[in-house]
C-alpha positions in Angstrom: -137.2 -29.6 -75.0 -139.3 -27.3 -77.2 -140.9 -25.5 -74.1 -137.8 -25.1 -72.4 -136.2 -23.5 -75.6 -139.1 -21.8 -76.6 -139.1 -20.1 -73.0 -135.5 -19.4 -73.1 -135.8 -17.6 -76.4 -138.8 -15.5 -75.4 -136.9 -14.4 -72.3 -133.6 -13.6 -73.9 -135.8 -11.4 -76.5 -137.5 -9.6 -73.5 -134.0 -9.1 -72.0 -132.7 -7.5 -75.3 -135.2 -4.7 -75.0 -132.7 -3.0 -73.0 -128.8 -2.9 -72.6 -127.6 -5.9 -70.7 -124.4 -7.5 -69.1 -123.4 -11.0 -69.1 -121.0 -12.6 -66.7 -119.1 -14.5 -69.4 -116.7 -17.2 -68.3 -116.1 -19.0 -71.8 -117.7 -22.1 -70.6 -120.8 -23.6 -72.7 -123.4 -22.1 -70.6 -122.5 -18.4 -70.8 -121.2 -18.8 -74.3 -124.9 -20.0 -75.5 -126.4 -17.1 -73.6 -123.8 -14.8 -75.2 -124.6 -15.9 -78.7 -128.4 -15.6 -78.4 -128.2 -12.3 -76.4 -126.0 -11.1 -79.4 -128.6 -12.2 -82.1 -131.3 -10.6 -80.2 -129.8 -7.1 -79.5 -128.9 -6.7 -83.1 -132.8 -7.0 -83.6 -133.5 -4.5 -80.8 -130.3 -2.2 -81.3 -129.3 -2.8 -78.0 -126.2 -3.6 -76.4 -124.6 -6.6 -74.9 -121.6 -6.5 -72.7 -119.8 -9.6 -72.3 -117.7 -9.5 -69.1 -114.8 -12.0 -67.9 -113.2 -11.9 -64.8 -109.6 -12.2 -64.9 -108.3 -13.8 -61.6 -106.1 -15.9 -59.6 -108.7 -18.7 -59.2 -109.9 -18.9 -63.2 -107.7 -20.8 -65.7 -105.8 -19.0 -67.8 -107.0 -21.0 -70.7 -110.7 -20.0 -69.8 -109.7 -16.3 -70.7 -108.2 -17.0 -73.7 -111.3 -19.0 -75.0 -113.6 -16.4 -74.1 -111.8 -13.6 -75.8 -111.9 -16.0 -78.9 -115.4 -17.0 -78.6 -116.4 -13.3 -78.1 -114.3 -12.2 -81.2 -116.2 -14.6 -83.3 -119.3 -13.1 -82.4 -118.1 -9.7 -82.8 -119.6 -9.1 -79.0 -118.3 -6.1 -76.7 -116.4 -7.9 -74.6 -114.5 -6.6 -71.3 -112.2 -8.1 -68.8 -112.3 -7.2 -65.2 -109.3 -7.9 -63.1 -109.9 -9.0 -59.8 -107.5 -10.5 -57.0 -110.0 -12.4 -55.1 -107.4 -13.5 -52.7 -107.0 -10.3 -50.9 -110.3 -11.5 -48.9 -109.1 -13.7 -46.1 -112.2 -15.6 -46.4 -111.4 -16.6 -49.8 -107.8 -17.1 -49.0 -108.7 -19.6 -46.3 -110.7 -21.9 -48.6 -113.9 -22.5 -46.3 -116.7 -24.6 -47.4 -118.5 -21.5 -48.5 -115.5 -19.9 -50.2 -117.7 -19.8 -53.3 -120.3 -17.7 -51.8 -117.7 -15.1 -50.6 -115.9 -15.3 -54.2 -119.0 -14.9 -56.4 -120.4 -12.1 -54.0 -116.8 -10.0 -54.6 -116.9 -10.8 -58.3 -120.3 -9.4 -58.8 -120.3 -6.7 -56.5 -117.4 -5.5 -59.0 -119.7 -6.2 -61.9 -122.4 -4.1 -60.4 -119.9 -1.1 -60.5 -119.1 -1.8 -64.4 -122.9 -1.7 -64.7 -123.3 1.4 -63.1 -120.7 3.2 -65.3 -122.4 1.7 -68.4 -126.0 2.6 -66.9 -127.1 -1.2 -67.2 -129.9 -2.4 -64.9 -129.7 -5.8 -65.5 -126.8 -8.8 -65.1 -126.9 -12.2 -66.1 -125.1 -15.2 -65.5 -125.0 -19.0 -66.7 -126.1 -21.3 -64.1 -128.3 -23.9 -65.4 -131.0 -26.1 -63.9 -128.4 -28.8 -62.8 -126.7 -26.4 -60.8 -129.7 -26.0 -58.4 -129.4 -29.6 -57.3 -125.8 -29.7 -56.0 -123.7 -27.8 -53.6 -123.3 -24.2 -55.3 -123.1 -21.6 -52.5 -122.3 -19.1 -54.8 -125.7 -19.4 -56.1 -126.7 -17.6 -52.6 -124.4 -14.7 -53.8 -126.2 -14.4 -57.1 -129.7 -14.1 -55.3 -128.5 -11.8 -53.0 -127.3 -9.3 -55.5 -130.2 -9.6 -57.7 -128.3 -11.3 -60.9 -130.6 -13.2 -63.3 -129.9 -17.0 -64.5 -131.9 -17.3 -67.8 -131.0 -20.9 -68.0 -132.0 -21.9 -64.5 -135.2 -19.8 -64.7 -136.1 -21.5 -67.9 -135.3 -24.9 -66.5 -132.5 -25.7 -69.0 -130.3 -28.5 -68.0 -126.5 -28.9 -68.6 -127.6 -31.6 -71.4 -129.8 -29.2 -73.0 -127.2 -26.5 -73.0 -125.0 -28.6 -74.8 -127.7 -30.0 -77.4 -128.8 -26.3 -77.9 -125.1 -25.2 -78.5 -124.6 -28.0 -81.1 -127.6 -27.3 -82.6 -126.6 -23.4 -83.2 -123.1 -24.8 -84.4 -121.1 -23.3 -81.4 -117.6 -24.5 -81.1 -118.1 -24.7 -77.2 -121.0 -27.3 -77.4 -118.3 -30.1 -76.5 -116.0 -28.3 -74.5 -115.5 -29.6 -71.0 -116.3 -27.7 -68.1 -113.4 -26.2 -66.2 -114.5 -24.8 -62.6 -112.5 -22.6 -60.4 -109.0 -23.8 -59.8 -109.5 -23.6 -56.0 -112.0 -26.7 -56.2 -108.6 -28.7 -56.5 -107.8 -28.3 -52.9 -109.4 -29.4 -49.9 -111.5 -27.1 -48.2 -109.8 -25.3 -44.9 -106.4 -25.4 -46.9 -104.9 -22.1 -47.6 -104.6 -21.3 -51.1 -101.2 -21.4 -52.8 -101.4 -19.6 -56.2 -98.0 -21.1 -57.2 -99.5 -24.6 -56.6 -102.7 -23.7 -58.4 -100.5 -22.7 -61.4 -98.5 -25.8 -61.6 -102.0 -27.7 -61.2 -103.5 -25.8 -64.3 -100.1 -26.4 -66.2 -100.7 -30.4 -65.5 -104.1 -30.3 -66.4 -103.6 -28.4 -69.5 -100.9 -31.0 -70.6 -103.4 -33.8 -69.9 -105.7 -32.3 -72.2 -103.3 -32.0 -75.0 -102.7 -35.6 -74.6 -106.1 -36.1 -75.7 -108.0 -36.2 -72.6 -111.5 -34.9 -71.7 -112.4 -34.0 -68.1 -109.2 -33.6 -66.2 -108.7 -32.6 -62.5 -105.8 -33.0 -60.4 -107.0 -32.8 -56.7 -104.2 -32.3 -54.3 -104.4 -33.5 -50.9 -101.1 -32.6 -49.0 -98.6 -34.6 -50.6 -100.5 -36.5 -52.8 -101.9 -35.5 -56.4 -105.0 -37.5 -57.0 -105.9 -37.4 -60.8 -109.4 -37.4 -61.6 -109.9 -38.7 -65.4 -113.1 -39.9 -67.5 -112.6 -43.8 -67.4 -112.4 -43.8 -70.9 -109.1 -41.7 -70.9 -107.5 -44.5 -68.6 -105.8 -46.2 -71.5 -104.0 -43.1 -72.9 -102.8 -42.4 -69.4 -101.1 -45.9 -69.3 -100.0 -45.8 -72.9 -98.0 -42.5 -72.4 -97.3 -43.0 -68.6 -93.6 -42.4 -68.7 -94.3 -38.9 -70.7 -96.9 -38.0 -68.4 -95.1 -38.9 -65.0 -92.4 -36.7 -66.3 -94.5 -33.7 -66.6 -96.7 -34.3 -63.5 -93.6 -34.4 -61.5 -93.4 -30.6 -62.0 -96.2 -30.6 -59.6 -93.4 -30.9 -57.0 -95.4 -33.9 -54.9 -93.9 -36.9 -54.0 -97.1 -39.0 -54.7 -99.2 -39.3 -58.1 -102.3 -41.4 -57.7 -105.2 -42.3 -60.0 -108.8 -42.2 -58.9 -110.3 -45.3 -60.1 -113.8 -43.4 -59.8 -112.8 -41.3 -62.2 -114.1 -37.7 -62.8 -116.8 -36.4 -61.0 -117.7 -32.8 -60.3 -117.8 -31.7 -56.8 -115.8 -34.7 -55.3 -114.1 -32.1 -52.6 -117.6 -31.7 -51.1 -117.6 -35.3 -49.8 -117.7 -35.3 -46.3 -119.4 -31.8 -45.6 -121.8 -31.6 -42.8 -125.4 -30.5 -43.6 -124.2 -27.1 -41.8 -121.3 -26.8 -43.7 -123.3 -27.4 -47.0 -126.5 -25.4 -46.9 -129.1 -26.0 -49.5 -129.4 -22.4 -50.2 -129.8 -22.4 -54.1 -132.6 -20.0 -55.3 -135.9 -21.7 -56.3 -137.0 -20.7 -60.2 -139.9 -23.0 -59.7 
């Protein structure tokens, strides 16, 4: 990874020659970027703004973690509160929902950038994100947002390796994507249901589980867990069942395949899942 790391550090140093804005979710990708940007900007006496979106579709735990991490770096942290469900194209949850959502969020971020007289915005997509269905990357490209990790060929595993190397607490933190990914496409987004899903997932993590998703299909809640966490589920079955009944769904099931990112994308036609990720080759 030496080549990719050196490339990333050189790009960060170049970016730090001016004030910069980072879309900071609190996840490992953007946390690594914030750490590197904070160090580089201190050397160049420039300002790095970490901006976190507070929305109906982002887990509350992410906002709390982002606050804590930014505070640990003494970073300039700002929170933009946005109701993306005001956009009917997002509320209806089509297969390209992520495109409309990212476009809305980053347009608001550009407004913030103009207020701060900043001309460059960064986000945390990595190389692996270019190889899966990520319609939001089209909006990132259209709006001129830079993605240093993807541009430098850094994979998710390498991001975690670097985060561990720098001693960042986020190194082993599981990914927590937008809550709308818990619902099938073309299912209107119900914020009350998403709040119950988030509460259920938080409880499962409290019980010691790593990657957790509660996917809802009508009356059925399908649990995706890391297979090595299945024994925890069965050991504490009664307690977990009592908590998950709060989802107010009649059927609770365990997906025997276990956790896998993008499981709601299964079955999309080629027309619904265009390969529109930006190329950084």
